C-alpha positions as CSV (number, residue, x, y, z in Angstrom):
1,X,44.4,177.0,121.4
2,X,42.3,175.4,123.8
3,X,40.3,174.7,121.4
4,X,42.7,172.8,118.9
5,X,43.8,170.7,121.9
6,X,40.8,169.7,123.0
7,X,39.5,168.4,119.6
8,X,42.7,166.4,119.4
9,X,42.1,164.7,123.0
10,X,38.5,163.9,122.3
11,X,39.9,162.7,118.4
12,X,42.8,160.6,120.3
13,X,40.3,159.2,122.9
14,X,37.6,157.7,119.7
15,X,40.3,156.8,118.1
16,X,41.0,154.2,120.9
17,X,37.4,153.1,122.1
18,X,37.4,152.5,117.9
19,X,40.2,150.6,118.2
20,X,38.4,148.2,120.6
21,X,36.0,147.6,117.2
22,X,39.0,145.3,115.4
23,X,38.6,142.6,117.7
24,X,34.8,142.4,115.4
25,X,36.3,142.8,112.5
26,X,35.1,146.5,111.9
27,X,38.1,148.5,110.6
28,X,39.3,151.7,112.0
29,X,37.6,154.2,109.3
30,X,34.4,152.7,109.8
31,X,34.5,152.4,113.5
32,X,33.5,156.1,114.1
33,X,30.4,155.5,112.6
34,X,29.8,152.6,114.9
35,X,30.2,154.2,117.3
36,X,28.4,157.6,116.1
37,X,25.6,155.3,115.6
38,X,25.4,153.2,119.2
39,X,25.8,156.6,121.2
40,X,23.4,158.3,119.4
41,X,21.0,155.5,119.5
42,X,21.3,155.3,123.7
43,X,20.9,159.3,124.0
44,X,17.6,158.3,121.7
45,X,16.4,156.0,123.9
46,X,16.9,158.5,127.1
47,X,15.1,161.2,124.2
48,X,11.7,158.7,124.2
49,X,11.4,159.4,128.6
50,X,13.6,162.7,128.8
51,X,13.3,164.4,125.8
52,X,13.6,168.2,126.9
53,X,16.7,167.0,129.5
54,X,18.8,165.4,126.3
55,X,18.0,168.3,123.9
56,X,19.2,170.9,127.0
57,X,22.1,168.0,127.6
58,X,23.1,169.2,124.3
59,X,22.4,173.1,124.0
60,X,24.4,173.4,127.2
61,X,27.6,171.8,126.0
62,X,27.8,172.9,122.3
63,X,26.1,176.0,122.3
64,X,26.8,177.9,125.6
65,X,30.7,179.6,125.3
66,X,33.4,177.5,126.6
67,X,36.2,178.8,129.3
68,X,38.0,175.7,130.5
69,X,39.8,173.2,128.5
70,X,37.2,170.5,129.8
71,X,34.2,172.5,128.9
72,X,35.9,172.3,124.8
73,X,36.2,168.6,125.8
74,X,32.8,168.3,126.2
75,X,31.6,170.1,123.4
76,X,33.2,168.1,120.8
77,X,32.0,164.8,123.4
78,X,28.6,165.9,122.5
79,X,28.3,166.9,119.3
80,X,30.2,163.2,118.6
81,X,27.7,161.3,120.7
82,X,24.1,163.2,120.6
83,X,24.6,165.6,117.4
84,X,22.1,163.6,115.1
85,X,19.7,162.7,118.3
86,X,19.8,166.4,118.9
87,X,18.3,167.8,116.2
88,X,15.9,164.9,115.6
89,X,15.1,165.4,118.6
90,X,14.5,168.6,118.4
91,X,12.5,168.3,115.0
92,X,9.6,166.1,117.1
93,X,9.5,168.1,119.7
94,X,6.9,170.0,117.6
95,X,4.6,167.1,117.1
96,X,2.2,166.5,119.5
97,X,2.7,164.4,122.6
98,X,1.5,160.7,121.1
99,X,3.3,161.4,117.7
100,X,6.3,162.7,119.5
101,X,6.8,159.5,122.0
102,X,5.9,157.3,118.7
103,X,8.0,158.9,116.3
104,X,10.8,159.1,119.2
105,X,10.3,155.2,119.6
106,X,10.6,154.8,115.8
107,X,13.8,156.9,115.4
108,X,15.8,154.8,118.0
109,X,14.9,151.4,116.5
110,X,15.8,152.9,113.1
111,X,19.3,153.3,114.7
112,X,19.5,150.3,116.3
113,X,18.7,148.6,113.2
114,X,20.9,150.7,111.5
115,X,23.9,150.2,114.1
116,X,23.5,145.9,113.2
117,X,23.3,146.8,109.8
118,X,26.2,148.4,109.7
119,X,28.1,145.6,111.5
120,X,26.6,142.7,109.3
121,X,28.5,144.3,106.0
122,X,31.9,143.5,107.9
123,X,31.1,140.4,109.4
């Protein structure tokens, strides 16, 4: 029951945040994607400097057994806000240091351009 309650709460909060994008003419289903890309871009930026920390933060929130309602909420928030970034950074973590950082920067730039490209579709 905690699982379902937490999912509903996070979905409601995410929907309320998405409603703010109606002011810049991004409709509600597409605003979910715009927010996910933006949040993942923020985590991708931090991953350039502290990659292990961002990976560990995601793993602690998602893969450890949640005990409380708040733990379940953090699990779903982590999946929404940094799920894409986690899987890419986990893959890039296997590269040598210079290639890792270079690819991390390119991934961040890719997310930024994707986010602006998505917003340009609606404006």
